[in-house]
C-alpha positions in Angstrom: -5.7 -7.5 12.6 -3.0 -5.2 11.5 -1.4 -8.5 9.6 -4.3 -8.8 7.4 -4.5 -5.1 6.7 -0.6 -5.0 5.7 -1.4 -8.2 3.9 -4.0 -6.6 1.9 -1.7 -3.5 1.5 1.5 -5.9 0.1 -1.2 -7.4 -2.4 -2.5 -4.3 -3.6 1.2 -2.9 -3.9 2.0 -6.4 -5.8 -1.2 -6.0 -7.9 0.0 -1.7 -8.7 3.2 -3.3 -9.2 2.2 -5.8 -12.2 0.0 -2.8 -13.4 2.9 -0.8 -13.8 5.1 -3.6 -15.7 2.2 -3.9 -18.1 1.9 -0.2 -18.9 5.6 0.1 -19.6 6.1 -3.3 -21.5 4.1 -1.0 -24.5 2.0 -4.5 -25.0 -1.3 -2.9 -24.3 -3.5 -1.8 -26.9 -4.6 2.2 -26.3 -8.3 1.4 -24.7 -6.3 -1.3 -22.3 -4.0 1.1 -21.5 -6.1 3.5 -20.1 -7.8 0.8 -18.5 -4.9 -0.2 -16.6 -3.9 3.5 -15.7 -8.0 4.0 -14.0 -7.4 0.7 -12.2 -4.0 1.8 -11.2 -4.9 5.2 -10.2 -7.6 3.3 -7.9 -4.7 1.2 -6.1 -2.7 3.7 -5.5 -5.1 6.0 -3.7 -6.4 3.0 -2.0 -2.9 2.5 -1.0 -2.4 6.2 0.7 -5.3 5.5 2.6 -3.9 2.4 4.4 -0.8 4.5 4.2 -2.3 7.0 5.8 -4.2 5.4 8.7 -1.2 3.4 10.0 1.2 6.8 9.9 -1.6 8.1 11.8 -1.5 5.2 14.6 1.9 5.3 14.1 1.9 9.0 15.4 -0.8 8.8 18.2 1.4 5.8 19.9 4.6 8.1 19.5 2.6 11.2 21.0 1.3 8.8 24.2 4.2 7.5 24.9 5.7 10.6 25.1 2.9 11.8 27.3 3.4 8.6 29.3 7.2 9.7 30.1 6.9 12.9 30.9 4.0 12.0 33.3 0.9 13.6 31.7 -0.8 10.1 31.1 -1.3 6.6 32.8 -0.4 3.9 30.9 -4.0 2.5 31.5 -5.2 6.0 29.7 -3.1 5.4 26.6 -4.5 2.0 26.2 -7.6 3.2 26.2 -6.8 6.0 24.1 -5.5 3.8 21.3 -8.0 1.0 21.8 -10.7 3.8 21.2 -8.9 5.1 18.3 -8.6 1.6 16.6 -11.9 0.9 17.0 -13.0 4.2 15.3 -10.6 3.4 12.4 -11.8 0.0 12.0 -15.2 1.7 11.3 -14.0 4.2 9.1 -12.0 1.7 7.2 -14.9 -0.9 6.7 -16.5 2.4 5.3 -13.7 3.5 3.1 -13.6 0.5 1.3 -11.9 1.5 -1.9 -14.4 1.2 -4.6 -14.0 2.6 -7.9 -16.8 5.4 -7.4 -13.8 7.0 -5.3 -11.7 8.0 -8.6 -13.3 10.8 -10.2 -12.5 9.1 -13.5 
């Protein structure tokens, strides 16, 4: 599942780069520039949300590993906690797929 999410992130970053190039080209009308900027902001916010989710997951794994090494947490407990977090993040991710309603303009 992580590979699919990363691919989606990479695709969105590619789209953001393409929009940036179009804006920097100076060939867009004012209306087209505003639309490209709006689309770019939506993509940027979506990418940030995905990166924040990934960062949280890495922090959880890191913390659980430190606890396991110090003897505070058994391996099975860490795996159960990670599985529960992945499940809740997938549900949150599905419900928080990015839409134009998320941008205030």
